[in-house]
N, CA, C and O atoms as a printed pandas DataFrame, in Angstrom:
     atom_number atom_name residue_name chain_id  residue_number  x_coord  y_coord  z_coord
0              1         N          MET        A               1  -54.784  -54.138  114.514
1              2        CA          MET        A               1  -54.189  -53.707  113.299
2              3         C          MET        A               1  -53.791  -54.873  112.425
3              4         O          MET        A               1  -53.211  -55.867  112.861
4              5         N          GLU        A               2  -54.123  -54.700  111.223
5              6        CA          GLU        A               2  -53.757  -55.752  110.299
6              7         C          GLU        A               2  -52.398  -55.482  109.717
7              8         O          GLU        A               2  -52.020  -54.341  109.451
8              9         N          ASN        A               3  -51.693  -56.529  109.533
9             10        CA          ASN        A               3  -50.400  -56.375  108.867
10            11         C          ASN        A               3  -50.646  -56.202  107.362
11            12         O          ASN        A               3  -51.336  -57.004  106.732
12            13         N          PRO        A               4  -50.084  -55.172  106.825
13            14        CA          PRO        A               4  -50.271  -55.021  105.378
14            15         C          PRO        A               4  -49.554  -56.132  104.643
15            16         O          PRO        A               4  -48.497  -56.591  105.076
16            17         N          THR        A               5  -50.117  -56.560  103.546
17            18        CA          THR        A               5  -49.493  -57.629  102.781
18            19         C          THR        A               5  -48.238  -57.086  102.137
19            20         O          THR        A               5  -48.243  -55.996  101.564
20            21         N          PRO        A               6  -47.186  -57.830  102.232
21            22        CA          PRO        A               6  -45.939  -57.336  101.650
22            23         C          PRO        A               6  -46.077  -57.238  100.128
23            24         O          PRO        A               6  -46.671  -58.097   99.476
24            25         N          ASN        A               7  -45.519  -56.184   99.603
25            26        CA          ASN        A               7  -45.541  -55.934   98.155
26            27         C          ASN        A               7  -44.563  -56.901   97.494
27            28         O          ASN        A               7  -43.360  -56.846   97.747
28            29         N          THR        A               8  -45.081  -57.778   96.652
29            30        CA          THR        A               8  -44.232  -58.796   96.040
30            31         C          THR        A               8  -43.478  -58.251   94.837
31            32         O          THR        A               8  -42.526  -58.889   94.388
32            33         N          THR        A               9  -43.866  -57.089   94.290
33            34        CA          THR        A               9  -43.140  -56.537   93.149
34            35         C          THR        A               9  -41.934  -55.793   93.670
35            36         O          THR        A               9  -42.006  -55.061   94.657
36            37         N          GLN        A              10  -40.845  -55.992   92.999
37            38        CA          GLN        A              10  -39.623  -55.307   93.406
38            39         C          GLN        A              10  -39.617  -53.919   92.796
39            40         O          GLN        A              10  -40.076  -53.710   91.673
40            41         N          THR        A              11  -39.096  -52.991   93.547
41            42        CA          THR        A              11  -39.074  -51.607   93.077
42            43         C          THR        A              11  -37.688  -51.023   93.254
43            44         O          THR        A              11  -36.834  -51.561   93.958
44            45         N          LYS        A              12  -37.507  -49.921   92.595
45            46        CA          LYS        A              12  -36.265  -49.152   92.727
46            47         C          LYS        A              12  -36.627  -47.686   92.664
47            48         O          LYS        A              12  -37.778  -47.338   92.399
48            49         N          PHE        A              13  -35.665  -46.830   92.904
49            50        CA          PHE        A              13  -35.925  -45.404   92.902
50            51         C          PHE        A              13  -35.336  -44.748   91.645
51            52         O          PHE        A              13  -34.247  -45.099   91.189
52            53         N          CYS        A              14  -36.089  -43.790   91.107
53            54        CA          CYS        A              14  -35.623  -43.035   89.934
54            55         C          CYS        A              14  -34.470  -42.148   90.375
55            56         O          CYS        A              14  -34.537  -41.508   91.424
56            57         N          LYS        A              15  -33.414  -42.111   89.574
57            58        CA          LYS        A              15  -32.249  -41.292   89.937
58            59         C          LYS        A              15  -32.455  -39.813   89.622
59            60         O          LYS        A              15  -31.611  -38.991   89.978
60            61         N          TYR        A              16  -33.558  -39.455   88.963
61            62        CA          TYR        A              16  -33.825  -38.048   88.638
62            63         C          TYR        A              16  -34.831  -37.414   89.595
63            64         O          TYR        A              16  -34.602  -36.336   90.142
64            65         N          CYS        A              17  -35.968  -38.123   89.784
65            66        CA          CYS        A              17  -37.011  -37.512   90.627
66            67         C          CYS        A              17  -37.179  -38.217   91.972
67            68         O          CYS        A              17  -37.829  -37.679   92.869
68            69         N          GLY        A              18  -36.609  -39.405   92.126
69            70        CA          GLY        A              18  -36.689  -40.138   93.389
70            71         C          GLY        A              18  -37.964  -40.938   93.552
71            72         O          GLY        A              18  -38.189  -41.493   94.627
72            73         N          ALA        A              19  -38.789  -41.022   92.560
73            74        CA          ALA        A              19  -40.041  -41.784   92.648
74            75         C          ALA        A              19  -39.732  -43.273   92.660
75            76         O          ALA        A              19  -38.713  -43.727   92.140
76            77         N          GLN        A              20  -40.649  -44.017   93.273
77            78        CA          GLN        A              20  -40.485  -45.454   93.345
78            79         C          GLN        A              20  -41.075  -46.060   92.074
79            80         O          GLN        A              20  -42.247  -45.855   91.758
80            81         N          ILE        A              21  -40.233  -46.820   91.341
81            82        CA          ILE        A              21  -40.637  -47.383   90.058
82            83         C          ILE        A              21  -40.322  -48.869   90.047
83            84         O          ILE        A              21  -39.514  -49.325   90.857
84            85         N          PRO        A              22  -40.942  -49.645   89.143
85            86        CA          PRO        A              22  -40.639  -51.079   89.070
86            87         C          PRO        A              22  -39.191  -51.320   88.625
87            88         O          PRO        A              22  -38.583  -50.476   87.966
88            89         N          VAL        A              23  -38.664  -52.459   88.988
89            90        CA          VAL        A              23  -37.282  -52.798   88.679
90            91         C          VAL        A              23  -37.075  -52.917   87.166
91            92         O          VAL        A              23  -36.006  -52.567   86.667
92            93         N          GLN        A              24  -38.065  -53.400   86.438
93            94        CA          GLN        A              24  -37.923  -53.599   85.004
94            95         C          GLN        A              24  -38.008  -52.284   84.211
95            96         O          GLN        A              24  -37.693  -52.265   83.021
96            97         N          ALA        A              25  -38.419  -51.214   84.842
97            98        CA          ALA        A              25  -38.623  -49.950   84.136
98            99         C          ALA        A              25  -37.284  -49.376   83.667
99           100         O          ALA        A              25  -36.306  -49.340   84.413
100          101         N          VAL        A              26  -37.270  -48.934   82.424
101          102        CA          VAL        A              26  -36.090  -48.301   81.857
102          103         C          VAL        A              26  -36.279  -46.784   81.855
103          104         O          VAL        A              26  -35.313  -46.029   81.967
104          105         N          ILE        A              27  -37.538  -46.348   81.727
105          106        CA          ILE        A              27  -37.876  -44.934   81.745
106          107         C          ILE        A              27  -38.827  -44.702   82.900
107          108         O          ILE        A              27  -39.769  -45.468   83.105
108          109         N          CYS        A              28  -38.580  -43.655   83.645
109          110        CA          CYS        A              28  -39.404  -43.348   84.807
110          111         C          CYS        A              28  -40.773  -42.849   84.347
111          112         O          CYS        A              28  -40.851  -41.915   83.548
112          113         N          PRO        A              29  -41.875  -43.472   84.851
113          114        CA          PRO        A              29  -43.203  -43.007   84.457
114          115         C          PRO        A              29  -43.565  -41.649   85.047
115          116         O          PRO        A              29  -44.479  -40.988   84.555
116          117         N          SER        A              30  -42.871  -41.230   86.080
117          118        CA          SER        A              30  -43.195  -39.954   86.717
118          119         C          SER        A              30  -42.551  -38.773   85.986
119          120         O          SER        A              30  -43.230  -37.809   85.633
120          121         N          CYS        A              31  -41.239  -38.856   85.763
121          122        CA          CYS        A              31  -40.533  -37.706   85.164
122          123         C          CYS        A              31  -40.122  -37.931   83.720
123          124         O          CYS        A              31  -39.779  -36.969   83.032
124          125         N          GLY        A              32  -40.144  -39.164   83.235
125          126        CA          GLY        A              32  -39.775  -39.456   81.849
126          127         C          GLY        A              32  -38.279  -39.598   81.648
127          128         O          GLY        A              32  -37.845  -39.727   80.504
128          129         N          GLY        A              33  -37.478  -39.582   82.677
129          130        CA          GLY        A              33  -36.027  -39.730   82.568
130          131         C          GLY        A              33  -35.634  -41.173   82.295
131          132         O          GLY        A              33  -36.292  -42.103   82.762
132          133         N          GLN        A              34  -34.585  -41.352   81.556
133          134        CA          GLN        A              34  -34.111  -42.697   81.231
134          135         C          GLN        A              34  -33.237  -43.169   82.386
135          136         O          GLN        A              34  -32.183  -42.598   82.664
136          137         N          VAL        A              35  -33.692  -44.213   83.047
137          138        CA          VAL        A              35  -33.033  -44.711   84.242
138          139         C          VAL        A              35  -31.911  -45.672   83.902
139          140         O          VAL        A              35  -30.861  -45.658   84.545
140          141         N          GLU        A              36  -32.124  -46.499   82.902
141          142        CA          GLU        A              36  -31.136  -47.496   82.506
142          143         C          GLU        A              36  -30.946  -47.458   80.997
143          144         O          GLU        A              36  -31.732  -46.851   80.271
144          145         N          GLU        A              37  -29.892  -48.115   80.543
145          146        CA          GLU        A              37  -29.644  -48.245   79.112
146          147         C          GLU        A              37  -30.578  -49.297   78.536
147          148         O          GLU        A              37  -30.915  -50.278   79.199
148          149         N          PHE        A              38  -30.985  -49.081   77.306
149          150        CA          PHE        A              38  -31.799  -50.084   76.624
150          151         C          PHE        A              38  -30.928  -51.284   76.309
151          152         O          PHE        A              38  -29.790  -51.138   75.863
152          153         N          LYS        A              39  -31.458  -52.452   76.538
153          154        CA          LYS        A              39  -30.724  -53.672   76.247
154          155         C          LYS        A              39  -31.315  -54.280   74.989
155          156         O          LYS        A              39  -32.530  -54.438   74.871
156          157         N          GLN        A              40  -30.445  -54.618   74.054
157          158        CA          GLN        A              40  -30.910  -55.227   72.813
158          159         C          GLN        A              40  -30.935  -56.733   72.979
159          160         O          GLN        A              40  -30.047  -57.326   73.592
160          161         N          ALA        A              41  -31.956  -57.329   72.427
161          162        CA          ALA        A              41  -32.110  -58.773   72.550
162          163         C          ALA        A              41  -31.054  -59.510   71.734
163          164         O          ALA        A              41  -30.579  -60.570   72.142
164          165         N          GLN        A              42  -30.688  -58.954   70.590
165          166        CA          GLN        A              42  -29.688  -59.603   69.749
166          167         C          GLN        A              42  -28.887  -58.519   69.032
167          168         O          GLN        A              42  -29.315  -57.370   68.921
168          169         N          ALA        A              43  -27.747  -58.912   68.564
169          170        CA          ALA        A              43  -26.897  -57.971   67.849
170          171         C          ALA        A              43  -27.550  -57.617   66.512
171          172         O          ALA        A              43  -28.155  -58.477   65.873
172          173         N          PRO        A              44  -27.430  -56.367   66.090
173          174        CA          PRO        A              44  -28.050  -55.990   64.816
174          175         C          PRO        A              44  -27.370  -56.690   63.645
175          176         O          PRO        A              44  -26.154  -56.877   63.630
176          177         N          GLN        A              45  -28.175  -57.067   62.676
177          178        CA          GLN        A              45  -27.621  -57.736   61.513
178          179         C          GLN        A              45  -27.025  -56.705   60.574
179          180         O          GLN        A              45  -27.580  -55.624   60.374
180          181         N          GLN        A              46  -25.908  -57.055   60.014
181          182        CA          GLN        A              46  -25.303  -56.174   59.032
182          183         C          GLN        A              46  -25.841  -56.516   57.654
183          184         O          GLN        A              46  -26.032  -57.682   57.307
184          185         N          ALA        A              47  -26.079  -55.469   56.880
185          186        CA          ALA        A              47  -26.564  -55.679   55.522
186          187         C          ALA        A              47  -25.434  -56.268   54.683
187          188         O          ALA        A              47  -24.274  -55.891   54.848
188          189         N          PRO        A              48  -25.762  -57.173   53.802
189          190        CA          PRO        A              48  -24.699  -57.735   52.946
190          191         C          PRO        A              48  -24.164  -56.667   51.993
191          192         O          PRO        A              48  -24.927  -55.886   51.424
192          193         N          ILE        A              49  -22.875  -56.647   51.834
193          194        CA          ILE        A              49  -22.218  -55.673   50.962
194          195         C          ILE        A              49  -21.872  -56.368   49.657
195          196         O          ILE        A              49  -21.085  -57.314   49.622
196          197         N          ILE        A              50  -22.477  -55.880   48.594
197          198        CA          ILE        A              50  -22.239  -56.453   47.276
198          199         C          ILE        A              50  -21.549  -55.387   46.439
199          200         O          ILE        A              50  -22.109  -54.318   46.196
200          201         N          ILE        A              51  -20.353  -55.677   46.006
201          202        CA          ILE        A              51  -19.606  -54.727   45.204
202          203         C          ILE        A              51  -19.416  -55.318   43.817
203          204         O          ILE        A              51  -18.671  -56.279   43.623
204          205         N          THR        A              52  -20.101  -54.727   42.871
205          206        CA          THR        A              52  -19.919  -55.131   41.478
206          207         C          THR        A              52  -19.793  -53.863   40.652
207          208         O          THR        A              52  -20.590  -52.937   40.797
208          209         N          ASN        A              53  -18.818  -53.825   39.812
209          210        CA          ASN        A              53  -18.605  -52.676   38.951
210          211         C          ASN        A              53  -18.992  -53.064   37.534
211          212         O          ASN        A              53  -18.331  -53.877   36.889
212          213         N          THR        A              54  -20.069  -52.468   37.071
213          214        CA          THR        A              54  -20.523  -52.745   35.712
214          215         C          THR        A              54  -20.344  -51.529   34.813
215          216         O          THR        A              54  -20.945  -51.453   33.741
216          217         N          ASN        A              55  -19.523  -50.580   35.244
217          218        CA          ASN        A              55  -19.302  -49.389   34.432
218          219         C          ASN        A              55  -18.446  -49.740   33.222
219          220         O          ASN        A              55  -17.487  -50.506   33.315
220          221         N          THR        A              56  -18.809  -49.172   32.115
221          222        CA          THR        A              56  -17.983  -49.294   30.916
222          223         C          THR        A              56  -17.607  -47.887   30.488
223          224         O          THR        A              56  -18.468  -47.094   30.107
224          225         N          ASN        A              57  -16.351  -47.589   30.549
225          226        CA          ASN        A              57  -15.880  -46.266   30.196
226          227         C          ASN        A              57  -15.613  -46.201   28.703
227          228         O          ASN        A              57  -14.831  -46.975   28.151
228          229         N          THR        A              58  -16.279  -45.264   28.075
229          230        CA          THR        A              58  -16.073  -45.070   26.648
230          231         C          THR        A              58  -15.773  -43.606   26.413
231          232         O          THR        A              58  -16.351  -42.731   27.057
232          233         N          ASN        A              59  -14.879  -43.349   25.503
233          234        CA          ASN        A              59  -14.528  -41.986   25.152
234          235         C          ASN        A              59  -15.532  -41.498   24.125
235          236         O          ASN        A              59  -15.686  -42.095   23.060
236          237         N          THR        A              60  -16.210  -40.416   24.448
237          238        CA          THR        A              60  -17.252  -39.912   23.560
238          239         C          THR        A              60  -16.902  -38.535   23.020
239          240         O          THR        A              60  -17.772  -37.667   22.937
240          241         N          ASN        A              61  -15.660  -38.322   22.655
241          242        CA          ASN        A              61  -15.294  -37.055   22.032
242          243         C          ASN        A              61  -15.894  -37.030   20.642
243          244         O          ASN        A              61  -15.563  -37.857   19.793
244          245         N          VAL        A              62  -16.766  -36.087   20.420
245          246        CA          VAL        A              62  -17.515  -36.076   19.177
246          247         C          VAL        A              62  -16.706  -35.437   18.061
247          248         O          VAL        A              62  -16.707  -35.945   16.939
248          249         N          GLY        A              63  -16.014  -34.335   18.337
249          250        CA          GLY        A              63  -15.388  -33.580   17.271
250          251         C          GLY        A              63  -14.090  -34.146   16.744
251          252         O          GLY        A              63  -13.795  -33.966   15.562
252          253         N          ILE        A              64  -13.307  -34.816   17.551
253          254        CA          ILE        A              64  -11.961  -35.210   17.140
254          255         C          ILE        A              64  -11.939  -36.323   16.095
255          256         O          ILE        A              64  -11.196  -36.189   15.122
256          257         N          PRO        A              65  -12.695  -37.409   16.224
257          258        CA          PRO        A              65  -12.553  -38.480   15.232
258          259         C          PRO        A              65  -12.959  -38.091   13.813
259          260         O          PRO        A              65  -12.449  -38.671   12.854
260          261         N          THR        A              66  -13.863  -37.125   13.656
261          262        CA          THR        A              66  -14.309  -36.777   12.315
262          263         C          THR        A              66  -13.355  -35.813   11.619
263          264         O          THR        A              66  -13.397  -35.682   10.396
264          265         N          LYS        A              67  -12.502  -35.143   12.374
265          266        CA          LYS        A              67  -11.583  -34.175   11.781
266          267         C          LYS        A              67  -10.271  -34.851   11.403
267          268         O          LYS        A              67   -9.899  -35.881   11.964
268          269         N          LYS        A              68   -9.585  -34.252   10.448
269          270        CA          LYS        A              68   -8.332  -34.830    9.972
270          271         C          LYS        A              68   -7.150  -34.179   10.686
271          272         O          LYS        A              68   -7.105  -32.955   10.806
272          273         N          PRO        A              69   -6.190  -34.979   11.162
273          274        CA          PRO        A              69   -5.016  -34.399   11.815
274          275         C          PRO        A              69   -4.078  -33.763   10.790
275          276         O          PRO        A              69   -3.857  -34.299    9.704
276          277         N          LYS        A              70   -3.533  -32.606   11.166
277          278        CA          LYS        A              70   -2.567  -31.900   10.320
278          279         C          LYS        A              70   -1.312  -31.643   11.142
279          280         O          LYS        A              70   -1.382  -31.406   12.348
280          281         N          ASN        A              71   -0.178  -31.692   10.481
281          282        CA          ASN        A              71    1.102  -31.460   11.138
282          283         C          ASN        A              71    1.331  -29.961   11.283
283          284         O          ASN        A              71    1.216  -29.205   10.318
284          285         N          LYS        A              72    1.651  -29.552   12.481
285          286        CA          LYS        A              72    1.867  -28.142   12.786
286          287         C          LYS        A              72    3.023  -27.565   11.982
287          288         O          LYS        A              72    2.921  -26.447   11.478
288          289         N          TRP        A              73    4.111  -28.297   11.854
289          290        CA          TRP        A              73    5.319  -27.759   11.234
290          291         C          TRP        A              73    5.198  -27.673    9.721
291          292         O          TRP        A              73    5.778  -26.780    9.104
292          293         N          VAL        A              74    4.457  -28.584    9.119
293          294        CA          VAL        A              74    4.219  -28.493    7.680
294          295         C          VAL        A              74    3.419  -27.231    7.379
295          296         O          VAL        A              74    3.737  -26.480    6.458
296          297         N          ALA        A              75    2.363  -27.012    8.183
297          298        CA          ALA        A              75    1.535  -25.814    7.981
298          299         C          ALA        A              75    2.337  -24.547    8.255
299          300         O          ALA        A              75    2.163  -23.547    7.558
300          301         N          PHE        A              76    3.212  -24.572    9.259
301          302        CA          PHE        A              76    4.004  -23.381    9.590
302          303         C          PHE        A              76    4.960  -23.018    8.452
303          304         O          PHE        A              76    5.041  -21.854    8.060
304          305         N          PHE        A              77    5.681  -24.002    7.923
305          306        CA          PHE        A              77    6.646  -23.694    6.857
306          307         C          PHE        A              77    5.950  -23.352    5.529
307          308         O          PHE        A              77    6.472  -22.560    4.744
308          309         N          LEU        A              78    4.791  -23.937    5.280
309          310        CA          LEU        A              78    4.024  -23.511    4.113
310          311         C          LEU        A              78    3.575  -22.059    4.270
311          312         O          LEU        A              78    3.581  -21.289    3.310
312          313         N          CYS        A              79    3.190  -21.702    5.480
313          314        CA          CYS        A              79    2.779  -20.322    5.743
314          315         C          CYS        A              79    3.968  -19.374    5.652
315          316         O          CYS        A              79    3.828  -18.258    5.153
316          317         N          LEU        A              80    5.124  -19.799    6.121
317          318        CA          LEU        A              80    6.309  -18.940    6.126
318          319         C          LEU        A              80    6.779  -18.638    4.706
319          320         O          LEU        A              80    7.075  -17.488    4.384
320          321         N          PHE        A              81    6.849  -19.656    3.858
321          322        CA          PHE        A              81    7.411  -19.459    2.524
322          323         C          PHE        A              81    6.353  -19.161    1.450
323          324         O          PHE        A              81    6.627  -18.414    0.510
324          325         N          LEU        A              82    5.173  -19.725    1.575
325          326        CA          LEU        A              82    4.148  -19.545    0.540
326          327         C          LEU        A              82    2.836  -19.001    1.113
327          328         O          LEU        A              82    1.768  -19.194    0.531
328          329         N          GLY        A              83    2.928  -18.324    2.250
329          330        CA          GLY        A              83    1.732  -17.820    2.921
330          331         C          GLY        A              83    1.011  -16.751    2.148
331          332         O          GLY        A              83   -0.207  -16.619    2.268
332          333         N          GLU        A              84    1.737  -15.977    1.348
333          334        CA          GLU        A              84    1.088  -14.924    0.560
334          335         C          GLU        A              84    0.167  -15.514   -0.494
335          336         O          GLU        A              84   -0.765  -14.854   -0.953
336          337         N          PHE        A              85    0.426  -16.744   -0.870
337          338        CA          PHE        A              85   -0.384  -17.414   -1.887
338          339         C          PHE        A              85   -1.424  -18.361   -1.275
339          340         O          PHE        A              85   -2.194  -18.985   -2.006
340          341         N          GLY        A              86   -1.453  -18.474    0.058
341          342        CA          GLY        A              86   -2.455  -19.286    0.741
342          343         C          GLY        A              86   -2.179  -20.768    0.737
343          344         O          GLY        A              86   -3.108  -21.563    0.880
344          345         N          ALA        A              87   -0.926  -21.169    0.579
345          346        CA          ALA        A              87   -0.608  -22.597    0.513
346          347         C          ALA        A              87   -0.994  -23.325    1.810
347          348         O          ALA        A              87   -1.465  -24.462    1.770
348          349         N          HIS        A              88   -0.797  -22.678    2.935
349          350        CA          HIS        A              88   -1.142  -23.324    4.209
350          351         C          HIS        A              88   -2.654  -23.492    4.346
351          352         O          HIS        A              88   -3.108  -24.436    4.991
352          353         N          LYS        A              89   -3.436  -22.600    3.756
353          354        CA          LYS        A              89   -4.894  -22.739    3.803
354          355         C          LYS        A              89   -5.355  -23.904    2.919
355          356         O          LYS        A              89   -6.273  -24.641    3.279
356          357         N          PHE        A              90   -4.712  -24.059    1.767
357          358        CA          PHE        A              90   -5.035  -25.205    0.912
358          359         C          PHE        A              90   -4.649  -26.517    1.603
359          360         O          PHE        A              90   -5.353  -27.519    1.480
360          361         N          TYR        A              91   -3.513  -26.503    2.337
361          362        CA          TYR        A              91   -3.072  -27.701    3.072
362          363         C          TYR        A              91   -4.103  -28.093    4.132
363          364         O          TYR        A              91   -4.342  -29.280    4.353
364          365         N          GLU        A              92   -4.706  -27.116    4.781
365          366        CA          GLU        A              92   -5.700  -27.386    5.821
366          367         C          GLU        A              92   -7.055  -27.765    5.235
367          368         O          GLU        A              92   -7.947  -28.189    5.969
368          369         N          GLY        A              93   -7.219  -27.619    3.936
369          370        CA          GLY        A              93   -8.491  -27.966    3.312
370          371         C          GLY        A              93   -9.455  -26.806    3.247
371          372         O          GLY        A              93  -10.627  -27.003    2.925
372          373         N          LYS        A              94   -9.000  -25.601    3.544
373          374        CA          LYS        A              94   -9.841  -24.405    3.484
374          375         C          LYS        A              94   -9.638  -23.743    2.123
375          376         O          LYS        A              94   -8.878  -22.784    1.984
376          377         N          ILE        A              95  -10.327  -24.274    1.139
377          378        CA          ILE        A              95  -10.119  -23.860   -0.249
378          379         C          ILE        A              95  -10.554  -22.407   -0.460
379          380         O          ILE        A              95   -9.863  -21.647   -1.138
380          381         N          GLY        A              96  -11.675  -22.024    0.106
381          382        CA          GLY        A              96  -12.167  -20.648   -0.055
382          383         C          GLY        A              96  -11.192  -19.620    0.505
383          384         O          GLY        A              96  -10.929  -18.601   -0.133
384          385         N          MET        A              97  -10.656  -19.881    1.695
385          386        CA          MET        A              97   -9.674  -18.960    2.287
386          387         C          MET        A              97   -8.380  -18.981    1.484
387          388         O          MET        A              97   -7.714  -17.954    1.361
388          389         N          GLY        A              98   -8.017  -20.135    0.939
389          390        CA          GLY        A              98   -6.818  -20.220    0.111
390          391         C          GLY        A              98   -6.935  -19.352   -1.136
391          392         O          GLY        A              98   -5.979  -18.675   -1.515
392          393         N          ILE        A              99   -8.104  -19.370   -1.775
393          394        CA          ILE        A              99   -8.308  -18.525   -2.965
394          395         C          ILE        A              99   -8.300  -17.051   -2.573
395          396         O          ILE        A              99   -7.760  -16.225   -3.309
396          397         N          LEU        A             100   -8.883  -16.709   -1.440
397          398        CA          LEU        A             100   -8.864  -15.324   -0.964
398          399         C          LEU        A             100   -7.439  -14.851   -0.706
399          400         O          LEU        A             100   -7.071  -13.746   -1.105
400          401         N          TYR        A             101   -6.624  -15.690   -0.031
401          402        CA          TYR        A             101   -5.219  -15.343    0.209
402          403         C          TYR        A             101   -4.471  -15.212   -1.121
403          404         O          TYR        A             101   -3.602  -14.351   -1.260
404          405         N          LEU        A             102   -4.799  -16.055   -2.091
405          406        CA          LEU        A             102   -4.126  -16.043   -3.383
406          407         C          LEU        A             102   -4.355  -14.717   -4.111
407          408         O          LEU        A             102   -3.421  -14.155   -4.684
408          409         N          PHE        A             103   -5.590  -14.215   -4.092
409          410        CA          PHE        A             103   -5.904  -12.992   -4.821
410          411         C          PHE        A             103   -5.596  -11.713   -4.046
411          412         O          PHE        A             103   -5.485  -10.649   -4.655
412          413         N          THR        A             104   -5.454  -11.786   -2.717
413          414        CA          THR        A             104   -5.195  -10.566   -1.942
414          415         C          THR        A             104   -3.785  -10.520   -1.371
415          416         O          THR        A             104   -3.474   -9.632   -0.578
416          417         N          GLY        A             105   -2.935  -11.449   -1.754
417          418        CA          GLY        A             105   -1.559  -11.445   -1.246
418          419         C          GLY        A             105   -1.509  -11.716    0.250
419          420         O          GLY        A             105   -0.828  -11.004    0.988
420          421         N          GLY        A             106   -2.224  -12.738    0.700
421          422        CA          GLY        A             106   -2.208  -13.087    2.137
422          423         C          GLY        A             106   -2.953  -12.076    2.965
423          424         O          GLY        A             106   -2.530  -11.723    4.066
424          425         N          LEU        A             107   -4.095  -11.597    2.418
425          426        CA          LEU        A             107   -4.879  -10.535    3.065
426          427         C          LEU        A             107   -3.993   -9.322    3.327
427          428         O          LEU        A             107   -3.956   -8.769    4.426
428          429         N          PHE        A             108   -3.281   -8.932    2.272
429          430        CA          PHE        A             108   -2.373   -7.776    2.285
430          431         C          PHE        A             108   -1.282   -7.931    3.336
431          432         O          PHE        A             108   -0.895   -6.968    3.999
432          433         N          LEU        A             109   -0.786   -9.181    3.478
433          434        CA          LEU        A             109    0.290   -9.608    4.383
434          435         C          LEU        A             109   -0.089   -9.569    5.860
435          436         O          LEU        A             109    0.650  -10.088    6.696
436          437         N          VAL        A             110   -1.220   -8.966    6.192
437          438        CA          VAL        A             110   -1.650   -8.933    7.602
438          439         C          VAL        A             110   -2.112  -10.324    8.037
439          440         O          VAL        A             110   -1.712  -10.799    9.100
440          441         N          GLY        A             111   -2.934  -10.974    7.246
441          442        CA          GLY        A             111   -3.397  -12.323    7.560
442          443         C          GLY        A             111   -2.260  -13.318    7.582
443          444         O          GLY        A             111   -2.256  -14.255    8.381
444          445         N          TRP        A             112   -1.288  -13.112    6.697
445          446        CA          TRP        A             112   -0.113  -13.996    6.642
446          447         C          TRP        A             112    0.674  -13.937    7.949
447          448         O          TRP        A             112    1.071  -14.978    8.473
448          449         N          VAL        A             113    0.909  -12.728    8.489
449          450        CA          VAL        A             113    1.661  -12.572    9.746
450          451         C          VAL        A             113    0.870  -13.154   10.917
451          452         O          VAL        A             113    1.433  -13.816   11.789
452          453         N          ILE        A             114   -0.426  -12.904   10.928
453          454        CA          ILE        A             114   -1.255  -13.453   12.014
454          455         C          ILE        A             114   -1.231  -14.983   11.980
455          456         O          ILE        A             114   -1.124  -15.623   13.026
456          457         N          ASP        A             115   -1.330  -15.569   10.791
457          458        CA          ASP        A             115   -1.311  -17.026   10.666
458          459         C          ASP        A             115    0.033  -17.623   11.068
459          460         O          ASP        A             115    0.079  -18.733   11.598
460          461         N          LEU        A             116    1.130  -16.900   10.823
461          462        CA          LEU        A             116    2.451  -17.388   11.264
462          463         C          LEU        A             116    2.467  -17.597   12.770
463          464         O          LEU        A             116    2.911  -18.639   13.251
464          465         N          PHE        A             117    1.987  -16.616   13.510
465          466        CA          PHE        A             117    1.989  -16.729   14.969
466          467         C          PHE        A             117    0.961  -17.750   15.457
467          468         O          PHE        A             117    1.199  -18.444   16.445
468          469         N          ARG        A             118   -0.160  -17.845   14.783
469          470        CA          ARG        A             118   -1.163  -18.833   15.181
470          471         C          ARG        A             118   -0.646  -20.255   15.015
471          472         O          ARG        A             118   -0.930  -21.118   15.845
472          473         N          HIS        A             119    0.110  -20.506   13.951
473          474        CA          HIS        A             119    0.649  -21.852   13.738
474          475         C          HIS        A             119    1.729  -22.203   14.757
475          476         O          HIS        A             119    1.912  -23.379   15.074
476          477         N          LEU        A             120    2.433  -21.228   15.267
477          478        CA          LEU        A             120    3.455  -21.502   16.289
478          479         C          LEU        A             120    2.842  -22.021   17.586
479          480         O          LEU        A             120    3.452  -22.832   18.283
480          481         N          PHE        A             121    1.648  -21.560   17.906
481          482        CA          PHE        A             121    1.050  -21.916   19.192
482          483         C          PHE        A             121    0.010  -23.033   19.098
483          484         O          PHE        A             121   -0.674  -23.316   20.082
484          485         N          LYS        A             122   -0.116  -23.654   17.968
485          486        CA          LYS        A             122   -1.029  -24.796   17.835
486          487         C          LYS        A             122   -0.356  -26.061   18.344
487          488         O          LYS        A             122    0.869  -26.170   18.290
488          489         N          PRO        A             123   -1.133  -27.017   18.837
489          490        CA          PRO        A             123   -0.543  -28.304   19.239
490          491         C          PRO        A             123   -0.185  -29.121   18.003
491          492         O          PRO        A             123   -0.683  -28.859   16.908
492          493         N          ASN        A             124    0.673  -30.101   18.186
493          494        CA          ASN        A             124    1.055  -30.956   17.073
494          495         C          ASN        A             124    0.643  -32.383   17.373
495          496         O          ASN        A             124    1.150  -32.915   18.361
496          497         N          PRO        A             125   -0.180  -33.032   16.667
497          498        CA          PRO        A             125   -0.926  -32.574   15.496
498          499         C          PRO        A             125   -2.145  -31.793   15.942
499          500         O          PRO        A             125   -2.621  -31.961   17.064
500          501         N          TYR        A             126   -2.645  -30.949   15.075
501          502        CA          TYR        A             126   -3.891  -30.258   15.327
502          503         C          TYR        A             126   -4.918  -30.764   14.327
503          504         O          TYR        A             126   -4.570  -31.315   13.283
504          505         N          TYR        A             127   -6.183  -30.568   14.661
505          506        CA          TYR        A             127   -7.250  -31.164   13.854
506          507         C          TYR        A             127   -8.036  -30.076   13.148
507          508         O          TYR        A             127   -8.440  -29.087   13.760
508          509         N          VAL        A             128   -8.253  -30.271   11.835
509          510        CA          VAL        A             128   -8.995  -29.310   11.025
510          511         C          VAL        A             128  -10.209  -30.006   10.454
511          512         O          VAL        A             128  -10.991  -29.388    9.731
């Protein structure tokens, strides 16, 4: 009988299926189970973090800059005392409505009362 030549490769056993596998094996070729953790050759490089803020904040309200501010209380008292004649409408620059109020007595006093309450709830200044 001949002595078999000793196997010079080192082996180990798979912890899942028990098959004999090489020592360097990380995954078992028989069952596909991961026998050991993967070892990384070097630490992963972190990407450089560059923080630059190039935002320019601009206010782009289109309607407000073109309109003229009006005082709430001036319009209210004009409406209270001369509303039947449309004085508050002339103050706001609404000439057509002012002439209508002038000839109809503040839209027969109904428009005058409605405008009184509307002026109370407007912000100061309001824009027309």
